[in-house]
C-alpha positions, 0 to 999 in steps of 0.5 A: 121787559126790565123787570123780567130781565132783572129777575132773570139776572138775579136768579142767575146770580143766585144759581151761580153763587149756590152752585159755584165749586170754589165756594163748596171747596171753601165750605168743605175746607171750613168744616175740615178746619174746624178743630175737634177735641177728640182728635190726636196730636198726630191727626192735628198735625195732618189736618193743619197741613204742618211738615214738622214731625209729630211728638210720639205718644208717651210709652207706658213705663214698664216695671222692672225688678231691681237686680241684686248687687253682685260685687266683683271678684277680687283679681289678687285672690289666688287658689291654694290646691291641697291633695286629699288622701285616704287614711291609713294608706295615704293614697291620693283621692283628689284635690281640695282648693282654698283661697289664698287669703286662707292658705297662702298668707305671708309668714308673720313671725310677730303675729305668731309670737303674739298668739303663742304668748297669748295662749300661754297666758290663757292657760296659766291657772294663777292658783298659787297662794301663800298667807301673809303674817295678817292671815296666819292664825295665832296670838298677836302677843309680843314674844319677848320685850323690846329691850334688855334681853340682848337679842334683836327686836321681835314682834308676834310669832307671825313674823316672816322670820319665824318658822310657821309665820307668814310669807313676805311678798308671796304669790296670791291667786291672780289672773295671768291672761292678756288680751289680743284682738280677734282680728289679729288671732285669726290672722295668726291661725291662718298664717300658721296653717299657710306656713305648714302649706308652703312647707308641704307639711299639711297633709289633708285626709278625705274622711275620718282618721280611723283605724279600721280593721285593726284589733285594739290590742294591735293598734298601738304597734300598727300606728307605730309601724305606720308612722315609721314607714311614712317618716312621721315619727320621732326621728322626723319631728312627730306628727299632729293628728287633728280630727273632727270628733274623738276617734277612740281607736286613734287616741287610745293608741297614741296614749301608749308608753312610747307613742307620746313621743312619736305623734299627738292626736287632738280634735279641732276644739282643742287645738291651738296655734302653738299646736300647729307650730310645735310639731313636724307636720300636721295630718288633719281631716278635711272637715276640721281644716274647713271648720278652722278656716271658717271660724277664724276669718274675722279680719276678712271681708264679706266677699273673701270668706270661705263660704262666699268663696266656695259659693262662687267656685261652685257657680264658676264650676257649674258655668264652666261645665255648662259651657265647656263644649263651646269653650273647647271649640273656641280653643280649637279654632283659636289653635 
């Protein structure tokens, strides 16, 4: 009886242990808590019953192309506006704008003086030449004895005191040219053009300065009447025509007997600073003006040169045309 009772008690204990709910939960929790190498960090936080915020997984970096550097526009650069005219009627046809670094340069008389002196020295030929007594062809024999004749002492017949002899301290071929920094010379060019622009003496021609429809025998008279009618002749200080190429009809008409005192014509390759300042006014083709301005800007920075400024102006105009209606609507609302 006692043995049966013990077996029954042991069987009940074993059954109770095997089927106890708490042990099942413990075993289940033990199996859940077993770490896994494949679990992510966020899943590990959840399984560990932590209340902290898991660290987000790293986001793969996106490759971005580097943007090009765009320097800011200089707020001190203004705009100089020129009226373009037709030739020979001189009727306005439009407008041309240029930066203040090219046509609004302050007047510097010292810079202009240095440029004119530099150009004058460059034009001097320096070919004057004379012969000294050693270069004259002739004998070295003494003309008369040193003493006893009662006359002054005299050497050979090549002496500078005698006719046909050498020249004492005479001129010899030399180079009269002087030096001037390129940046100073370029500044003088733009200063001269700016002076003409502020005085209203720079007339811009949109196109070529040609006498179309005028017979070659009447070109001189036609041009003389044109200058007198527009007050560009001798009485008003004369006029300088600056062209892109050689204009045969214009240049031939100005080669007349009395036309030289009325006006002068040159292409942009032959013009210098002195020409821009010498006559009363300058009539210049648009291409010639832009070529001169682009050629003489060595003292300016990359963003201040004419080509860069024109590129920015075109971009700004394109943006203004694209956003034109929106801007007008905004101005209307603001008003």
